[in-house]
C-alpha positions as CSV (number, residue, x, y, z in Angstrom):
1,M,-68.7,-94.9,-1.9
2,A,-67.4,-96.9,1.3
3,K,-63.8,-97.1,-0.8
4,T,-63.6,-93.6,-1.2
5,I,-64.3,-92.8,2.1
6,S,-61.5,-95.5,3.1
7,R,-59.0,-94.0,0.8
8,V,-59.7,-90.5,2.1
9,F,-59.5,-91.8,5.8
10,I,-55.9,-93.5,5.0
11,F,-54.7,-90.3,3.5
12,L,-55.8,-88.4,6.2
13,V,-53.8,-90.9,8.8
14,I,-51.0,-90.8,6.2
15,V,-50.5,-87.2,6.4
16,L,-51.1,-86.6,10.2
17,G,-48.5,-89.4,10.8
18,A,-46.3,-87.3,8.4
19,F,-47.1,-83.9,10.7
20,N,-46.0,-85.9,13.8
21,W,-43.0,-87.3,12.3
22,I,-41.6,-83.5,11.3
23,G,-42.7,-82.1,14.7
24,Y,-40.6,-84.9,16.3
25,T,-38.0,-84.3,14.4
26,I,-37.7,-80.6,14.7
27,T,-38.3,-81.0,18.7
28,S,-35.2,-83.3,18.7
29,M,-33.0,-81.0,16.7
30,T,-33.6,-77.9,19.0
31,G,-33.6,-79.7,22.3
32,G,-37.1,-79.4,22.9
33,D,-37.1,-83.3,24.0
34,K,-36.2,-82.7,27.0
35,K,-38.6,-81.9,29.6
36,A,-38.1,-78.1,31.5
37,S,-37.7,-78.1,35.0
38,T,-40.3,-75.6,36.0
39,G,-42.2,-76.8,39.1
40,G,-41.4,-78.0,42.2
41,K,-38.1,-77.9,44.1
42,V,-34.9,-76.7,42.2
43,E,-32.1,-79.4,42.6
44,V,-28.7,-77.8,41.8
45,T,-27.6,-80.6,39.7
46,P,-26.6,-81.2,35.9
47,E,-29.4,-83.2,35.6
48,F,-32.1,-80.3,36.6
49,G,-29.7,-77.9,34.9
50,E,-30.2,-79.7,31.8
51,G,-33.7,-79.1,31.8
52,L,-33.8,-75.8,32.4
53,Y,-31.2,-75.2,29.5
54,W,-33.4,-76.8,26.9
55,G,-36.5,-75.6,28.8
56,K,-37.4,-72.4,31.3
57,G,-34.0,-70.8,30.6
58,R,-34.4,-70.8,26.7
59,C,-30.7,-70.9,26.3
60,F,-31.0,-73.1,23.0
61,T,-33.1,-70.0,21.3
62,C,-29.3,-68.6,21.1
63,H,-26.9,-71.6,21.5
64,S,-26.3,-75.1,20.6
65,M,-24.7,-78.0,22.2
66,G,-22.4,-79.3,19.9
67,D,-24.6,-81.0,17.2
68,R,-27.4,-80.7,19.4
69,G,-30.0,-77.8,18.4
70,S,-29.6,-75.4,15.5
71,A,-29.3,-71.7,17.1
72,V,-26.2,-69.9,16.1
73,R,-26.9,-66.3,17.4
74,G,-24.8,-67.1,20.4
75,P,-21.6,-69.2,20.5
76,N,-22.0,-73.2,20.5
77,H,-22.0,-74.8,24.1
78,G,-20.0,-77.9,23.0
79,Q,-17.3,-79.0,20.9
80,F,-18.0,-77.9,17.2
81,G,-15.5,-77.8,14.9
82,A,-12.2,-75.6,14.9
83,K,-13.8,-72.6,16.0
84,F,-14.9,-74.4,19.7
85,P,-12.7,-77.1,19.9
86,L,-13.5,-77.3,23.7
87,A,-16.7,-77.9,25.3
88,M,-17.7,-75.2,27.7
89,G,-16.7,-77.4,30.5
90,S,-13.1,-77.2,29.5
91,R,-13.4,-73.8,27.8
92,A,-14.2,-72.3,31.1
93,V,-11.2,-73.4,32.5
94,E,-9.3,-71.5,29.7
95,R,-11.6,-68.5,30.0
96,A,-11.0,-68.3,33.6
97,K,-6.9,-67.6,33.4
98,E,-8.5,-64.9,31.0
99,R,-10.7,-63.3,33.1
100,A,-8.3,-63.4,36.0
101,K,-5.7,-61.7,34.0
102,K,-7.8,-59.2,32.7
103,T,-9.1,-58.4,36.3
104,G,-6.2,-59.1,38.3
105,K,-8.6,-61.4,40.5
106,K,-8.5,-65.2,41.1
107,F,-11.0,-66.5,38.5
108,T,-12.6,-70.1,38.3
109,A,-14.1,-72.0,36.2
110,V,-17.6,-71.5,38.4
111,D,-16.8,-67.7,38.4
112,Y,-16.6,-67.6,34.7
113,L,-19.7,-69.5,34.0
114,V,-21.4,-67.5,36.9
115,E,-20.1,-64.3,35.6
116,S,-21.3,-65.4,32.1
117,M,-25.2,-65.6,33.1
118,A,-24.9,-62.6,35.6
119,D,-23.1,-59.9,33.5
120,P,-22.6,-61.3,30.2
121,G,-21.1,-58.1,28.8
122,A,-18.1,-58.4,31.1
123,Y,-16.8,-61.1,28.4
124,V,-18.1,-61.3,25.0
125,V,-16.7,-63.9,22.7
126,E,-15.1,-62.7,19.6
127,G,-17.5,-62.6,16.4
128,Y,-20.5,-62.0,18.6
129,K,-22.6,-59.0,20.1
130,N,-23.1,-58.2,23.6
131,E,-27.1,-59.1,23.3
132,M,-27.3,-61.7,25.9
133,A,-31.0,-61.4,28.0
134,V,-30.7,-61.0,31.4
135,V,-31.9,-64.5,32.6
136,F,-32.9,-63.3,36.2
137,A,-35.0,-60.9,34.9
138,P,-38.4,-60.9,33.0
139,P,-39.2,-62.4,31.0
140,I,-37.1,-65.3,31.7
141,S,-36.8,-64.5,35.5
142,L,-34.5,-67.4,36.7
143,G,-33.9,-67.7,40.1
144,L,-30.3,-68.3,41.9
145,D,-30.6,-72.1,42.5
146,E,-31.9,-72.2,38.9
147,I,-28.8,-70.4,37.6
148,K,-26.5,-72.6,39.9
149,A,-28.0,-75.8,38.0
150,I,-27.4,-74.5,34.8
151,V,-23.6,-73.9,35.8
152,A,-23.6,-77.4,36.9
153,Y,-24.8,-78.5,33.6
154,L,-22.6,-76.5,31.7
155,Q,-19.3,-77.7,33.9
156,T,-20.1,-81.4,32.7
157,Q,-19.6,-80.5,29.3
158,G,-16.3,-81.6,28.3
159,G,-15.1,-80.2,32.1
160,D,-15.4,-81.6,35.8
161,L,-18.3,-80.8,38.0
162,D,-17.3,-78.8,40.9
163,I,-20.5,-78.7,43.2
164,E,-18.7,-77.5,46.0
165,A,-17.5,-74.5,44.4
166,I,-21.3,-73.8,43.1
167,N,-22.6,-74.0,46.7
168,K,-19.5,-72.5,48.5
169,P,-18.8,-69.5,46.3
170,S,-15.7,-67.6,46.2
171,E,-15.8,-63.8,46.4
172,V,-16.3,-63.2,42.6
173,S,-19.7,-65.6,42.5
174,Q,-20.7,-64.4,45.5
175,Q,-21.2,-60.8,44.3
176,F,-22.8,-62.1,41.5
177,Y,-25.1,-64.2,43.3
178,T,-25.9,-61.0,45.7
179,R,-26.9,-59.4,42.4
180,I,-29.2,-62.2,41.5
181,Q,-30.8,-62.3,44.8
182,A,-31.3,-58.6,45.0
183,A,-33.1,-58.9,41.4
184,A,-35.4,-61.4,42.8
185,A,-36.3,-59.8,45.9
186,A,-37.2,-56.9,43.6
187,G,-39.5,-58.9,41.3
188,G,-36.7,-59.4,38.5
189,G,-35.4,-56.2,38.5
190,D,-31.8,-55.7,36.9
191,P,-29.0,-54.2,39.1
192,A,-27.2,-52.8,36.7
193,K,-29.9,-50.9,34.9
194,G,-31.0,-49.9,38.2
195,K,-27.8,-48.3,38.7
196,E,-28.1,-46.2,35.9
197,V,-32.1,-45.0,37.1
198,Y,-30.0,-44.3,40.4
199,E,-27.8,-42.1,38.6
200,D,-30.4,-40.3,36.7
201,N,-32.8,-39.6,39.3
202,C,-31.5,-39.9,43.1
203,S,-27.6,-39.2,42.9
204,D,-28.0,-35.4,43.2
205,C,-29.8,-35.5,46.3
206,H,-28.2,-38.8,47.9
207,K,-24.7,-39.9,48.6
208,L,-23.6,-43.4,47.9
209,G,-20.3,-44.5,48.6
210,G,-19.0,-41.2,49.8
211,E,-20.3,-39.6,46.3
212,G,-23.5,-37.6,45.5
213,G,-25.6,-34.8,47.0
214,E,-26.5,-34.3,50.8
215,V,-30.2,-33.0,50.5
216,G,-31.3,-36.7,51.6
217,P,-30.1,-38.9,53.3
218,D,-27.0,-41.4,52.6
219,L,-28.1,-44.7,50.8
220,T,-24.9,-46.5,51.2
221,V,-26.5,-49.4,53.6
222,A,-30.3,-48.9,52.3
223,G,-30.2,-52.4,51.6
224,K,-30.0,-53.7,55.1
225,K,-33.3,-52.1,55.8
226,G,-34.9,-54.5,53.4
227,L,-37.3,-54.4,50.3
228,K,-40.4,-52.9,52.0
229,F,-38.4,-49.9,53.3
230,I,-36.8,-48.9,50.2
231,T,-40.2,-49.6,48.3
232,D,-41.8,-47.1,50.8
233,A,-39.0,-44.5,50.5
234,I,-39.8,-43.9,46.8
235,L,-43.5,-44.4,46.8
236,K,-44.4,-42.9,50.2
237,P,-41.4,-41.0,51.2
238,A,-43.2,-38.9,53.8
239,Q,-44.4,-41.9,55.6
240,E,-41.2,-42.2,57.6
241,I,-38.7,-39.5,57.4
242,T,-35.0,-40.0,58.5
243,P,-34.0,-37.8,61.7
244,G,-32.3,-34.5,60.5
245,F,-34.3,-34.9,56.9
246,E,-37.7,-33.4,58.1
247,T,-39.1,-30.7,55.6
248,H,-38.9,-27.0,57.1
249,V,-41.3,-24.8,55.9
250,L,-40.0,-21.0,56.6
251,V,-42.0,-18.0,56.2
252,A,-40.3,-14.7,56.1
253,K,-41.8,-11.5,57.7
254,D,-41.8,-10.3,54.2
255,G,-44.2,-13.2,53.6
256,R,-41.6,-15.3,51.1
257,K,-41.9,-19.2,51.7
258,T,-39.4,-21.2,51.4
259,V,-39.9,-25.3,51.9
260,G,-36.6,-27.6,52.4
261,L,-34.2,-29.3,54.7
262,K,-32.9,-27.0,57.6
263,T,-29.1,-27.7,56.5
264,R,-27.5,-24.9,58.9
265,D,-28.6,-23.4,62.1
266,E,-25.6,-21.0,63.5
267,G,-25.5,-17.9,65.0
268,N,-28.1,-15.3,63.7
269,E,-28.4,-17.6,60.4
270,I,-30.6,-20.1,59.0
271,D,-30.0,-22.4,55.7
272,I,-32.9,-24.2,54.0
273,T,-31.8,-26.4,51.0
274,K,-35.0,-26.9,48.8
275,A,-35.0,-29.9,46.6
276,D,-33.6,-28.7,43.5
277,G,-30.1,-27.9,45.7
278,D,-30.5,-24.4,46.0
279,V,-29.6,-22.9,49.3
280,V,-31.5,-20.2,50.6
281,T,-29.9,-18.4,53.6
282,I,-32.3,-15.9,55.9
283,T,-31.4,-14.0,59.1
284,K,-33.5,-15.1,62.1
285,D,-34.4,-11.5,62.6
286,K,-36.3,-11.7,59.8
287,V,-38.1,-15.2,60.0
288,K,-41.6,-15.1,61.1
289,E,-42.1,-18.7,61.3
290,L,-40.5,-21.9,61.3
291,T,-42.2,-25.2,61.4
292,I,-41.8,-28.7,60.7
293,D,-44.6,-30.3,57.6
294,K,-44.8,-34.0,59.1
295,N,-46.5,-35.0,56.0
296,A,-44.3,-33.8,53.3
297,S,-41.0,-34.6,51.7
298,V,-38.6,-33.0,49.7
299,M,-38.5,-36.3,47.5
300,P,-39.9,-35.2,44.0
301,E,-43.9,-36.0,44.0
302,D,-43.6,-37.1,40.7
303,L,-41.0,-39.4,40.8
304,P,-43.4,-42.4,40.8
305,E,-45.1,-41.7,38.0
306,A,-41.8,-40.4,36.2
307,L,-40.4,-44.1,36.9
308,T,-41.4,-46.9,34.2
309,V,-42.5,-50.1,36.1
310,K,-39.4,-51.5,34.6
311,D,-37.0,-48.8,36.3
312,F,-39.0,-49.2,39.4
313,Q,-37.9,-53.1,39.4
314,D,-34.6,-52.1,38.6
315,V,-33.6,-49.6,40.8
316,L,-34.8,-51.8,43.9
317,S,-32.9,-54.7,42.9
318,F,-29.8,-52.1,42.6
319,M,-30.7,-50.6,46.1
320,M,-31.0,-53.9,47.6
321,M,-27.3,-54.5,47.1
322,Q,-26.7,-51.2,48.9
323,K,-25.3,-53.1,52.0
324,G,-21.9,-51.3,52.9
325,K,-18.8,-53.0,53.3
């Protein structure tokens, strides 16, 4: 009996050891042996970026680094066979030249790497799909310094680290940094998607950069007013009405009521522009009463319900970027 128990115990130890060995091997192959940098102060260093690459950033789920890792959904970031003769650091230098030729802008290796994370669809490697996740939006939600750290890590893969260019960005990189910061301020929204939400729901009434409707205030510099102002303007539009955009209630002598903005008051005529953009013109001798409703806005009341949480975060991040020139 004792011999039988002893044999079973030894068998279990062997099985457990085998499982541990398999787990360790798989972890090493996928890069998971590198501890993720997910807490504490973020350091813009290659070492911190390496931890993020193989950890929180989840880069390893689509990319490998040379012979480290096994993912093939995205390009290999290391030197790997004839397809990738240059590791990412050196490759970024060559890609920057391509981007400069295509865009007409001065591009550095840092600019290319930042763009590849902030706007991956701008340059898609031949043979791969435009399907990279938005790394600064949920569920990954990398912050700006975390993205800088990963850029630093990628630069050191066969290239020279330029920490000054990362921390003192060019005009190209700064545009992307602004997008990332806006997304973070909005809880992780995607400004690119937010632009689509804006165009679908807001552009008929508001101007942005000289384009759009005139029923609502010009939003070209809305981002300068801060996140709270923009949030309240969407969720509680009547709380603070921009001067000149008060909701007027006009009651005609025949009993008809028109609600909207008073967009013209000249001579003997008044124009009231309704929320749908229609303009009602009435002569003053036919007006019974014209008042301002301080508790109402021409903004659609059902807009907050029409937007999903994702739409709301996306449009917030887009609006946070609108700070004029």
